[in-house]
C-alpha positions as CSV (number, residue, x, y, z in Angstrom):
1,M,25.3,12.6,-17.2
2,V,23.0,15.5,-16.7
3,P,19.3,14.9,-15.3
4,A,17.9,16.2,-18.5
5,E,19.9,13.1,-20.5
6,A,18.8,10.8,-17.8
7,A,15.3,11.6,-18.3
8,S,15.7,9.9,-22.0
9,R,14.9,6.5,-21.9
10,D,16.8,5.9,-25.0
11,V,19.9,6.7,-23.2
12,W,19.9,4.2,-21.4
13,A,18.5,1.4,-23.5
14,F,21.6,2.3,-25.6
15,L,24.0,2.3,-22.8
16,A,22.8,-1.3,-21.8
17,L,21.9,-2.7,-25.4
18,I,24.8,-1.2,-27.6
19,V,27.6,0.3,-25.3
20,L,27.8,-2.2,-22.5
21,P,26.1,-5.2,-23.1
22,D,28.3,-7.4,-21.8
23,V,28.6,-5.5,-18.7
24,A,24.9,-5.2,-18.5
25,F,24.2,-9.4,-19.3
26,W,27.1,-10.0,-17.2
27,R,25.6,-8.3,-14.1
28,Y,22.0,-9.7,-14.9
29,P,22.4,-12.7,-17.2
30,H,18.5,-12.8,-18.1
31,P,17.3,-9.5,-17.2
32,P,13.9,-8.5,-16.7
33,K,12.9,-5.9,-19.2
34,D,13.2,-2.8,-17.0
35,R,16.9,-4.2,-16.3
36,V,17.9,-3.3,-19.9
37,L,15.2,-0.7,-21.2
38,G,14.8,2.7,-20.2
39,T,11.4,1.9,-18.2
40,D,12.3,2.9,-14.7
41,L,15.8,4.6,-14.0
42,T,16.0,2.8,-10.4
43,R,15.3,-0.6,-12.0
44,H,17.9,0.0,-15.0
45,V,21.4,-1.7,-14.5
46,F,23.3,1.4,-15.1
47,G,20.5,4.1,-14.4
48,R,20.3,2.8,-10.6
49,L,23.8,3.8,-10.2
50,W,23.8,7.3,-11.7
51,W,20.3,7.9,-9.7
52,R,22.1,7.0,-6.6
53,A,25.3,9.2,-7.0
54,Q,22.9,11.8,-8.3
55,L,20.8,11.4,-4.9
56,V,23.9,11.5,-2.7
57,R,25.9,14.2,-4.8
58,S,27.1,17.2,-2.4
59,P,28.6,19.4,-5.1
60,D,30.3,21.7,-2.2
61,E,32.1,19.0,-0.7
62,P,36.1,17.9,-1.2
63,Q,34.6,14.6,-2.1
64,P,31.1,15.3,-3.9
65,Y,29.9,11.2,-3.7
66,K,31.6,10.3,-0.4
67,A,28.2,9.0,1.1
68,L,28.0,6.6,-1.3
69,E,30.3,4.5,1.1
70,I,27.7,5.4,4.1
71,L,24.7,2.8,2.3
72,G,25.9,0.3,-0.5
73,E,23.6,-0.7,-3.4
74,A,21.5,-3.4,-1.9
75,A,20.5,-0.8,0.9
76,F,19.7,1.9,-1.3
77,D,17.1,-0.4,-2.7
78,Q,14.9,-0.2,0.5
79,I,14.7,3.6,-0.9
80,Y,14.1,3.2,-4.1
81,A,11.0,0.9,-2.9
82,R,10.0,3.8,-1.5
83,R,10.9,6.2,-3.9
84,A,7.6,7.8,-4.3
85,A,7.6,9.6,-0.4
86,L,11.2,9.2,0.2
87,G,13.7,8.5,-2.7
88,G,13.0,11.4,-5.0
89,S,14.2,13.6,-2.8
90,P,18.1,14.8,-2.8
91,H,17.8,16.8,0.3
92,L,16.0,14.2,2.3
93,V,18.1,11.4,0.8
94,R,21.3,13.1,2.1
95,A,19.8,13.9,5.6
96,I,19.2,10.2,5.7
97,L,22.8,9.5,5.2
98,R,24.4,12.1,7.6
99,V,22.0,10.5,10.2
100,W,22.8,7.1,9.4
101,K,26.5,7.4,9.5
102,D,26.2,8.5,13.3
103,L,24.2,6.2,14.2
104,D,25.2,3.5,16.9
105,L,24.1,0.2,15.5
106,A,26.5,-2.4,17.1
107,G,24.9,-5.4,17.9
108,L,21.7,-4.8,14.8
109,N,20.8,-6.0,12.1
110,E,21.5,-3.0,10.0
111,R,19.1,-4.1,6.7
112,E,16.1,-4.4,9.2
113,T,17.2,-1.1,11.5
114,L,17.2,0.7,8.2
115,R,13.7,-1.0,7.1
116,D,11.8,0.4,10.2
117,F,13.5,3.6,9.7
118,L,12.3,4.3,6.3
119,K,8.9,2.8,7.5
120,R,8.6,5.5,10.1
121,L,9.8,8.2,7.7
122,L,7.1,6.9,5.2
123,R,4.3,7.3,7.8
124,L,5.3,11.0,8.3
125,A,5.4,11.5,4.7
126,P,2.2,12.3,3.9
127,F,1.9,15.3,7.2
128,V,5.7,16.6,6.9
129,L,7.1,18.3,3.8
130,F,10.5,17.1,3.7
131,D,11.7,19.8,1.1
132,G,10.6,22.6,3.3
133,I,12.7,22.2,6.2
134,Q,16.1,23.5,6.5
135,E,19.3,20.9,6.4
136,Q,20.1,21.0,10.6
137,A,16.1,20.9,11.9
138,L,15.4,18.3,9.3
139,D,18.7,16.2,10.7
140,D,16.9,17.2,14.0
141,E,13.8,15.5,13.1
142,L,15.3,12.5,11.2
143,R,17.7,11.6,14.3
144,S,15.2,11.3,16.9
145,V,13.1,8.7,14.6
146,A,16.0,6.8,13.4
147,Q,16.6,6.7,17.5
148,E,13.2,5.2,17.7
149,S,14.3,2.3,15.3
150,V,17.2,1.7,17.1
151,D,15.7,1.4,20.6
152,A,12.9,-0.5,18.9
153,Q,15.5,-3.1,17.5
154,R,17.4,-3.5,21.0
155,L,13.9,-4.2,22.7
156,G,12.8,-6.0,20.0
157,S,10.6,-9.6,20.2
158,P,12.4,-12.4,21.4
159,S,12.6,-13.9,17.7
160,G,14.7,-11.1,17.1
161,T,12.5,-9.3,14.7
162,P,11.1,-6.3,16.2
163,P,7.4,-5.7,16.0
164,T,6.4,-2.8,13.3
165,A,4.0,0.1,14.8
166,L,1.1,-1.6,13.4
167,E,1.7,-4.6,15.3
168,A,2.5,-3.5,18.1
169,L,-0.7,-1.3,18.3
170,Q,-2.5,-4.5,17.6
171,E,-0.7,-6.5,20.6
172,A,-1.7,-3.4,22.6
173,A,-5.1,-2.8,22.0
174,P,-7.7,-5.1,24.5
175,S,-9.4,-7.7,23.2
176,D,-12.6,-9.3,23.6
177,T,-12.5,-12.8,24.6
178,S,-16.1,-13.3,26.3
179,G,-17.4,-13.8,22.9
180,S,-19.8,-10.7,23.7
181,S,-20.2,-7.4,22.8
182,S,-18.5,-4.8,24.7
183,T,-20.7,-2.1,27.0
184,P,-21.1,1.0,25.7
185,T,-18.9,4.0,27.4
186,A,-18.8,7.6,27.1
187,H,-15.6,7.2,25.2
188,E,-16.8,4.8,22.8
189,D,-16.5,7.6,20.0
190,V,-12.7,8.1,20.6
191,P,-10.7,6.2,18.5
192,S,-8.3,3.7,19.4
193,P,-4.7,4.2,18.1
194,L,-4.8,1.5,16.2
195,E,-7.7,3.2,14.2
196,A,-5.8,6.6,14.2
197,V,-3.4,5.0,12.1
198,R,-5.4,3.3,10.0
199,A,-7.3,6.9,9.5
200,E,-4.1,8.2,9.0
201,S,-3.3,5.7,5.8
202,R,-6.8,6.1,4.3
203,R,-7.0,7.3,0.4
204,F,-9.7,9.1,-0.8
205,R,-11.7,9.4,-3.9
206,S,-12.1,12.4,-6.0
207,V,-13.5,14.0,-9.0
208,E,-11.4,16.5,-11.1
209,I,-13.1,19.1,-13.2
210,C,-11.5,21.3,-15.9
211,A,-8.3,19.1,-15.2
212,G,-5.9,20.7,-17.5
213,T,-2.9,18.9,-17.7
214,G,-3.3,17.1,-14.8
215,A,-1.0,18.8,-12.4
216,Q,-3.4,19.4,-9.7
217,A,-4.4,16.1,-9.4
218,L,-1.3,15.1,-9.7
219,G,-0.5,17.1,-6.6
220,L,-3.9,15.7,-4.8
221,E,-2.7,12.3,-5.4
222,R,0.4,13.0,-3.5
223,A,-1.9,14.5,-0.5
224,G,-4.0,11.2,-0.5
225,F,-7.0,11.3,-3.6
226,D,-7.5,9.1,-6.1
227,P,-9.6,10.6,-9.1
228,V,-12.4,8.5,-9.8
229,L,-12.7,10.2,-13.2
230,L,-11.0,13.8,-14.8
231,I,-13.0,16.4,-17.1
232,D,-11.6,18.5,-19.2
233,S,-13.0,20.0,-22.7
234,K,-9.8,20.3,-24.3
235,A,-8.4,17.1,-26.3
236,D,-5.0,17.8,-26.1
237,A,-5.3,18.1,-22.3
238,C,-7.0,15.1,-21.9
239,F,-4.2,13.1,-24.2
240,T,-1.6,14.5,-22.1
241,I,-3.3,13.0,-18.4
242,D,-3.5,10.0,-20.4
243,L,0.4,9.8,-21.3
244,N,1.2,9.9,-17.9
245,R,-1.4,8.4,-15.8
246,P,-3.1,6.0,-18.3
247,G,-4.7,4.2,-15.6
248,W,-7.2,7.4,-14.8
249,D,-10.4,7.8,-16.2
250,V,-10.5,11.3,-18.3
251,I,-13.9,12.8,-20.1
252,C,-13.3,14.7,-22.8
253,M,-16.3,17.1,-22.9
254,D,-17.5,20.3,-22.0
255,L,-18.5,20.5,-18.0
256,V,-21.5,21.9,-19.1
257,Q,-22.9,18.8,-20.3
258,F,-21.9,16.7,-18.1
259,H,-24.2,15.7,-15.4
260,A,-23.5,13.5,-12.1
261,D,-26.3,10.2,-13.1
262,M,-23.9,9.9,-16.3
263,R,-21.3,8.7,-13.9
264,P,-23.4,6.9,-10.8
265,D,-19.7,6.5,-9.1
266,S,-18.8,9.9,-8.8
267,L,-21.9,10.7,-6.5
268,G,-20.5,11.1,-3.0
269,V,-17.0,11.2,-3.6
270,D,-14.7,12.9,-0.9
271,L,-13.6,15.6,-3.0
272,V,-14.8,17.7,-5.8
273,S,-11.5,19.8,-7.3
274,G,-10.6,21.8,-10.3
275,G,-8.9,24.9,-11.4
276,L,-11.6,26.9,-13.3
277,P,-11.3,29.5,-16.6
278,R,-10.3,32.7,-15.3
279,V,-13.4,34.9,-14.6
280,K,-13.4,38.4,-16.1
281,S,-13.8,41.6,-14.1
282,P,-17.4,43.3,-14.4
283,A,-16.1,45.5,-17.0
284,A,-15.9,42.5,-19.3
285,V,-19.9,41.8,-18.8
286,G,-21.4,41.1,-21.6
287,R,-18.6,40.1,-23.8
288,T,-18.3,36.7,-25.3
289,E,-15.8,35.6,-22.8
290,D,-17.1,36.4,-19.6
291,T,-20.4,34.4,-20.6
292,E,-18.0,31.3,-21.1
293,E,-16.0,31.8,-17.9
294,R,-19.4,32.0,-16.0
295,R,-21.2,29.7,-17.6
296,V,-18.4,27.0,-16.0
297,L,-18.2,28.3,-13.0
298,R,-21.8,28.2,-12.5
299,A,-21.7,24.4,-14.1
300,A,-18.7,23.7,-11.4
301,V,-20.9,24.6,-8.4
302,G,-23.8,23.1,-9.8
303,L,-22.3,19.8,-10.5
304,A,-20.6,19.6,-7.1
305,C,-23.8,20.7,-5.4
306,E,-25.2,17.2,-7.5
307,I,-22.2,15.1,-6.6
308,K,-22.8,16.0,-2.9
309,P,-18.9,15.6,-2.1
310,R,-17.4,15.7,1.8
311,A,-15.5,18.7,0.7
312,V,-15.1,21.1,-2.8
313,L,-11.6,22.8,-3.6
314,L,-12.2,25.6,-6.7
315,E,-8.7,28.0,-8.0
316,N,-9.6,30.7,-9.9
317,V,-8.0,34.4,-9.9
318,P,-7.3,36.1,-6.3
319,D,-10.0,39.4,-7.4
320,L,-12.6,36.7,-7.0
321,V,-11.6,36.4,-3.2
322,E,-10.6,39.9,-3.0
323,S,-11.9,42.3,-4.9
324,P,-15.6,43.9,-4.3
325,D,-16.3,43.8,-7.5
326,F,-16.8,40.0,-7.1
327,A,-18.9,40.0,-4.2
328,A,-22.2,39.1,-6.0
329,D,-20.2,36.0,-7.7
330,R,-18.7,35.1,-4.3
331,A,-22.5,35.4,-2.5
332,W,-24.2,33.3,-5.1
333,M,-21.3,30.7,-4.8
334,E,-21.8,30.1,-0.7
335,S,-25.8,30.3,-1.0
336,E,-25.8,27.7,-3.6
337,L,-23.3,25.7,-1.6
338,L,-25.0,26.3,2.0
339,R,-28.3,25.0,0.5
340,S,-26.4,22.0,-0.2
341,G,-24.7,21.2,3.6
342,F,-21.7,23.1,2.8
343,V,-19.6,26.0,4.5
344,T,-17.3,28.2,2.8
345,S,-14.0,29.6,3.1
346,W,-12.0,32.1,1.0
347,K,-8.2,32.8,0.8
348,V,-5.4,33.7,-1.7
349,L,-2.3,31.9,-1.5
350,N,1.2,32.3,-3.0
351,A,2.4,29.3,-5.1
352,S,6.0,30.7,-3.9
353,D,5.3,30.0,-0.4
354,F,5.2,26.6,-1.0
355,G,8.4,26.0,-2.7
356,V,7.5,26.9,-6.3
357,P,10.2,29.0,-7.8
358,Q,7.4,31.4,-8.8
359,N,5.4,34.4,-7.6
360,R,1.7,32.8,-8.5
361,R,-1.0,34.1,-6.3
362,S,-4.3,32.4,-6.9
363,G,-7.9,32.4,-5.3
364,F,-9.2,29.7,-3.5
365,L,-12.5,28.7,-2.4
366,V,-12.8,25.4,-0.1
367,A,-16.2,24.2,1.0
368,L,-16.9,21.5,3.3
369,Q,-19.9,19.7,4.7
370,A,-20.6,21.2,8.2
371,P,-19.5,18.4,10.5
372,Y,-16.0,18.4,8.5
373,F,-15.5,22.3,8.9
374,S,-14.6,23.3,11.9
375,R,-11.4,21.1,11.5
376,F,-10.2,22.6,8.6
377,S,-7.2,25.1,8.7
378,W,-5.7,26.8,5.6
379,P,-2.0,25.3,4.9
380,E,0.9,27.6,6.5
381,P,3.8,28.5,4.1
382,T,6.8,26.6,4.4
383,E,9.9,27.9,6.5
384,A,12.4,27.4,3.7
385,S,12.6,30.1,0.7
386,P,11.7,28.6,-2.8
387,P,14.5,28.1,-5.3
388,T,15.4,30.5,-7.8
389,V,14.8,30.4,-11.5
390,G,18.8,29.9,-11.6
391,M,18.7,27.0,-9.0
392,V,15.6,25.7,-11.2
393,L,17.0,25.9,-14.6
394,G,20.5,25.8,-14.2
395,P,21.0,21.9,-15.1
396,S,18.9,22.5,-18.2
397,M,20.5,26.0,-19.2
398,S,24.1,24.2,-19.0
399,A,23.0,20.9,-20.6
400,Q,24.2,21.8,-24.1
401,G,27.9,23.5,-23.4
402,W,26.4,27.2,-23.3
403,P,29.4,28.9,-22.3
404,G,27.2,31.9,-20.9
405,A,25.2,29.5,-18.6
406,E,27.1,30.0,-15.3
407,R,27.0,33.7,-15.8
408,W,23.0,33.4,-16.5
409,I,22.5,31.3,-13.2
410,K,23.8,33.9,-11.1
411,N,21.4,36.9,-12.6
412,A,18.6,34.5,-12.3
413,D,18.9,34.6,-8.9
414,R,15.3,35.5,-7.7
415,I,11.7,33.7,-8.2
416,A,10.0,34.0,-11.4
417,P,7.1,36.0,-12.2
418,A,3.6,34.1,-13.2
419,L,3.5,32.4,-16.0
420,V,0.8,33.3,-18.5
421,G,-0.7,30.5,-20.4
422,G,-2.7,33.2,-22.3
423,S,-6.2,32.6,-24.0
424,D,-7.3,29.9,-25.9
425,R,-8.9,33.0,-28.5
426,R,-5.7,34.6,-29.3
427,G,-2.3,35.0,-28.3
428,G,0.5,32.4,-28.6
429,A,3.6,30.4,-27.3
430,D,5.1,33.6,-25.4
431,L,5.4,34.5,-21.7
432,G,2.6,37.0,-21.5
433,P,2.5,40.8,-21.5
434,T,4.5,43.3,-21.7
435,G,5.4,43.8,-17.7
436,S,5.6,39.8,-17.9
437,K,8.4,39.8,-20.4
438,K,10.2,43.0,-19.1
439,A,10.5,40.5,-15.5
440,W,11.4,37.8,-17.4
441,A,14.1,40.1,-19.4
442,A,15.5,40.9,-16.0
443,L,16.2,37.2,-15.3
444,G,18.1,36.9,-18.8
445,V,15.2,35.1,-20.3
446,N,13.7,36.5,-23.6
447,G,10.1,36.2,-23.6
448,N,8.8,36.9,-26.8
449,S,8.3,33.6,-27.5
450,L,9.3,30.0,-26.4
451,G,12.4,28.2,-27.7
452,D,12.4,25.0,-29.4
453,E,16.1,23.7,-28.0
454,L,18.7,24.7,-25.1
455,P,21.3,27.2,-25.7
456,G,24.2,25.4,-27.1
457,T,28.0,26.2,-27.3
458,D,27.2,28.8,-30.2
459,F,24.9,30.3,-28.3
460,P,26.1,34.1,-27.1
461,V,27.8,34.4,-23.9
462,D,25.6,37.3,-22.5
463,G,22.6,36.4,-25.0
464,Q,19.4,35.8,-23.4
465,P,17.9,32.2,-24.2
466,R,14.2,31.4,-24.4
467,L,12.1,29.1,-22.2
468,T,11.3,25.3,-23.7
469,V,8.0,24.1,-22.8
470,D,9.9,21.7,-20.4
471,Q,11.6,24.4,-18.8
472,A,8.3,26.2,-18.2
473,A,6.9,23.0,-16.5
474,L,9.8,23.0,-14.7
475,I,9.2,27.0,-13.0
476,Q,5.3,25.3,-12.3
477,A,7.1,22.6,-10.3
478,I,5.5,20.0,-12.4
479,P,8.0,17.0,-12.5
480,E,10.2,16.3,-15.2
481,E,8.6,13.1,-16.2
482,W,5.5,14.7,-16.8
483,S,4.9,14.4,-20.6
484,F,2.8,16.6,-22.9
485,F,0.9,16.4,-25.7
486,G,-0.3,18.8,-28.5
487,G,1.7,21.7,-30.2
488,K,4.1,23.8,-28.6
489,T,1.7,26.7,-28.0
490,S,-0.9,23.9,-26.7
491,K,1.5,22.5,-24.4
492,Y,2.7,25.8,-23.2
493,R,-1.2,26.8,-22.4
494,Q,-1.7,23.3,-20.4
495,I,1.7,24.3,-18.3
496,G,0.7,28.2,-17.6
497,H,-3.0,27.7,-16.9
498,A,-2.0,24.4,-14.6
499,M,-2.0,24.7,-10.7
500,P,1.8,23.7,-9.4
501,P,1.4,20.5,-7.6
502,P,3.1,21.6,-4.5
503,L,0.4,23.8,-3.8
504,A,-2.2,21.3,-4.8
505,T,-0.5,19.2,-2.4
506,A,-0.5,21.3,0.6
507,L,-4.0,22.2,0.0
508,G,-5.1,18.4,0.0
509,R,-3.3,17.5,2.8
510,A,-5.2,20.5,4.6
511,I,-8.6,19.0,3.2
512,S,-7.6,15.1,4.0
513,T,-6.8,16.4,7.7
514,A,-10.2,17.6,7.9
515,L,-11.6,14.7,6.9
516,R,-10.0,12.6,8.7
517,G,-10.6,14.0,12.3
């Protein structure tokens, strides 16, 4: 079963309730719904087995599933329970298994040691991009963390259960038994180790404007930011967010019409962020589209000054950052933010430098309240090369038995050109202007329109398939499980205008580091 099939909930419900109900109910005689329905792949009676095999599979090895022997299903449950940060990455899971099989666990409780090991990795997850580390370096890093867990088990408490890191810090922290407050010292502003751990685990509150499909908010969520509310003027985009994060509070209205006093809980959040409509060059001054885009840009800056967050993150075209033609825009934005206590920094980043299979340059403004700005550094590119189009789209191109898939994958051995979402005023569901379509054609993709289905057995061996909406989302590094609302053109525009989540995560981590100090 390929990932595209496994992503369908109905497949798993059909297997458990129609094809193999005797096996399913033998395994779980009185199963909760998620054991037989497809609501959670890692909980489903058969889905969990598929997911475990998918995580450990090494296609280049003589026995691709040999790693299944290292940890049993019950042990894998511990990784599943932390899947948001650990269990969703085959690269990381395979490294965990490689390191685990070489550990000396003689005389230790293997389950407790594994649990301690995963807790340590989980604490590292907000600060380390595991998927961006090459195999040997990742193994070395995990080996040292695993050895810490083994040592902690061997030096555990008398009860046989080693203290967690947080418990150890609590025990090590000096206590005041006199009942009186301690005398202030010159070092009282230095956080204790316990306070440092609490600071690192803290979540932040944000307001997301021009939220679109929610991809930027998703990336920031991974970096520790939970949105108090999200605002977008497009109904389909608002429905998309609601499909995927029903707990998020989405307001569907024109940003210019929104004011902070409508939602007092937005005042003083940690971050205001948004990917704004692309401002046009000065040559477009006076045109309707120029007036609209700059109207939203001014509203965004005004709202940030009104909310007074600790940080602001705004994304737009690279020219807004680099071109002298936009000097007046930059000066106005800096001046407005400075009056509200912000210090600003500008930067152009390429999503391909952060693991996205796409040459996508974007301009960014980061503004922080003065006390935090000195601690901010722009994120550095990851060392690993981004995946190619063939690597990312290969499984889906092969899913329907297309005989030309293998040849196509070998040809698509580069990253993609930037996806172009198109204007709401013109254009349809195609891959952009002539230059973009030529670049896609070189990768074996027909960019004149989007496809409704994947190439099948009757598709020409040397044909050029069209991208589906879901494949376009993969090029943006949006998770496969993220759903989209609306017609094909609307969905593609939402995807094409989105910020790739890994890039948002990298920026979010840089900002959260500055806020934590």
